C-alpha positions in Angstrom: 130.3 128.4 -43.2 133.7 126.7 -42.7 136.8 128.6 -41.6 138.4 127.8 -44.9 135.4 129.2 -46.8 135.5 132.3 -44.6 139.2 132.9 -45.5 138.9 132.5 -49.3 140.1 135.6 -50.9 140.6 137.5 -47.7 143.7 138.7 -45.9 145.3 137.3 -42.8 143.5 137.7 -39.6 140.3 136.1 -40.9 141.0 132.7 -39.4 142.6 131.6 -36.2 144.3 128.3 -36.1 143.3 126.1 -33.3 146.2 125.5 -30.9 147.7 122.0 -31.1 146.8 119.8 -28.2 149.4 119.3 -25.5 150.7 115.8 -25.9 150.2 113.5 -23.0 153.4 112.5 -21.1 155.2 109.4 -22.5 157.9 107.3 -21.0 161.3 108.9 -21.4 159.9 112.3 -22.4 159.1 113.8 -19.0 161.8 116.3 -18.1 163.9 115.6 -15.0 162.8 117.1 -11.7 165.4 119.9 -11.7 163.9 121.3 -14.9 160.6 122.0 -13.2 162.2 124.1 -10.5 163.8 126.3 -13.2 160.4 127.1 -14.8 159.1 130.7 -14.6 156.5 130.9 -11.8 153.6 131.5 -14.2 154.5 128.6 -16.4 155.0 126.3 -13.3 151.6 127.2 -11.9 149.9 126.6 -15.3 151.7 123.2 -15.6 150.6 122.3 -12.1 147.0 123.3 -12.9 146.9 121.1 -16.0 146.9 118.1 -13.7 144.6 115.4 -14.9 144.9 116.5 -18.5 148.2 114.6 -18.4 146.4 111.3 -18.4 145.5 109.5 -21.6 141.7 109.9 -21.5 141.3 106.2 -22.4 142.0 105.6 -18.7 138.2 105.4 -18.3 137.9 102.7 -20.9 139.9 100.2 -18.7 138.1 97.3 -17.0 138.4 96.7 -13.3 140.8 93.8 -14.1 143.0 96.1 -16.2 143.0 98.8 -13.5 144.1 96.3 -11.0 146.7 94.6 -13.1 150.2 94.7 -11.5 153.3 94.2 -13.7 156.7 92.6 -13.3 159.6 95.1 -13.3 161.0 93.9 -16.6 157.8 94.9 -18.4 158.9 98.5 -18.0 155.6 100.2 -17.2 155.9 100.3 -13.4 154.7 97.7 -11.0 151.8 99.4 -9.2 148.4 98.9 -10.8 146.9 102.0 -12.5 144.2 102.2 -9.7 147.0 102.3 -7.0 148.9 105.0 -8.9 145.9 107.2 -9.2 145.0 106.8 -5.5 148.7 107.5 -4.6 148.5 110.7 -6.7 145.4 111.9 -4.9 147.0 111.3 -1.5 150.3 113.0 -2.6 148.4 116.1 -3.8 146.5 116.2 -0.5 149.9 116.2 1.3 151.4 118.7 -1.0 148.6 121.2 -0.8 148.4 121.0 3.0 152.1 121.5 3.3 152.0 124.6 1.1 149.1 126.1 3.0 150.7 125.4 6.4 154.0 127.0 5.2 152.1 130.1 4.1 150.1 130.4 7.4 152.6 129.3 9.9 156.2 130.3 10.6 158.5 127.5 9.5 156.3 124.6 10.5 157.6 121.0 10.9 156.3 118.9 8.1 155.3 115.3 8.6 156.5 112.4 6.4 154.2 109.7 5.1 154.9 106.2 4.0 153.5 105.7 0.5 154.2 102.0 0.6 152.2 101.5 3.8 149.2 103.0 2.1 149.6 100.4 -0.7 150.2 97.5 1.6 147.0 98.3 3.5 145.1 98.3 0.2 143.7 101.8 1.0 143.1 102.3 -2.7 140.6 99.5 -3.0 142.2 96.9 -5.4 139.1 94.9 -6.2 140.9 91.5 -6.5 138.6 90.3 -9.2 135.4 91.8 -7.7 133.9 94.9 -9.2 133.8 97.9 -7.0 137.4 98.8 -6.1 138.5 102.3 -5.3 136.8 104.7 -7.8 139.2 106.0 -10.4 136.8 108.8 -11.2 136.9 109.9 -7.6 140.7 109.9 -7.5 140.8 112.0 -10.7 138.2 114.4 -9.4 140.1 114.9 -6.2 143.3 115.7 -8.1 141.5 118.0 -10.5 139.7 119.9 -7.7 142.8 120.3 -5.5 144.8 121.6 -8.4 142.3 124.1 -9.7 141.8 125.5 -6.2 145.4 125.5 -5.3 146.6 127.0 -8.6 144.3 130.0 -8.2 145.6 130.5 -4.7 149.3 130.1 -5.5 149.0 132.5 -8.5 148.0 135.2 -6.0 151.2 134.8 -3.9 154.2 137.1 -4.2 157.6 135.7 -5.0 158.5 136.4 -1.4 155.5 134.3 -0.2 156.6 131.5 -2.5 160.0 131.5 -0.7 158.5 130.8 2.8 159.8 127.5 4.1 158.8 124.6 6.3 161.1 121.9 7.7 161.0 118.4 6.2 162.4 115.8 8.6 164.8 114.3 6.0 164.9 116.8 3.2 165.4 119.9 5.3 163.9 123.3 4.4 161.3 123.3 1.7 159.6 126.4 0.2 156.1 126.7 -1.2 157.8 126.9 -4.6 159.9 123.8 -4.0 156.8 121.8 -3.2 154.9 123.2 -6.2 157.7 122.2 -8.6 158.2 118.8 -7.0 154.5 117.8 -7.3 154.1 119.2 -10.7 156.9 116.9 -11.8 155.5 114.1 -9.6 152.2 113.9 -11.4 153.7 114.1 -14.9 156.2 111.4 -14.0 153.5 109.0 -12.8 151.2 109.9 -15.6 153.8 108.7 -18.1 153.7 105.3 -16.5 149.9 105.2 -16.3 149.8 106.1 -20.0 152.3 103.3 -20.7 149.9 100.8 -19.0 147.0 102.1 -21.0 149.0 101.7 -24.2 149.9 98.1 -23.3 146.2 97.3 -22.9 144.7 99.4 -25.7 147.5 100.2 -28.1 149.0 103.6 -29.0 146.6 106.5 -28.8 145.3 108.1 -32.0 145.3 111.8 -32.6 141.6 111.9 -31.5 142.5 110.0 -28.3 145.0 112.7 -27.2 143.2 115.8 -28.4 141.0 116.0 -25.3 142.0 116.1 -21.6 142.2 112.7 -20.2 152.5 106.8 -13.5 153.9 105.2 -11.5 157.4 104.1 -11.2 155.5 101.5 -9.3 157.8 100.4 -6.5 157.5 103.8 -4.8 158.4 107.1 -6.4 160.8 108.3 -3.8 158.8 111.6 -3.4 159.0 110.7 0.3 156.7 111.3 1.6 
């Protein structure tokens, strides 16, 4: 029996509307970084945990050639290929999670910087250059998803005082666990908007069905340094 049939002639409470799917990030619609820092902790953790659901799920429909396609700046979808962006996001989350856990365990640790562009220049993400078998997009997405599920459960168990514990970044100065959580929540959504723009360029705008299930890069370096 359908939900509508169930509700015919009955009072409210019979049917529950399905929640609308959370829209995937689009260019120009991701809030600025400061807005993430202002979110209530519970909402921030939930948004961090959402992680890979920010990607248009048609990502997995792209060919190797499309995944490895770089763009000129005037195209407006970011210069890095989608495969590079996803590899970068996996590395960035590895860095973020390690920093947060060090800050919790150690007293004001010194945090190391990393050079995101050096990773790209050394082709660590496996651009296939026309040969099938570049860096696995599925593996990048799985790493991001696993790290975020694991970390969100841990961070949700911390007190507000724990979240204020800090480490020292060489160029940014003191950073708290909460600061890092907010930065990298924004970081993925920012990059995902550019990944989704690339997908749209190849496959057209998504339909309602395309965005109803879980699925960027500024391209020249995101400035999350590092």
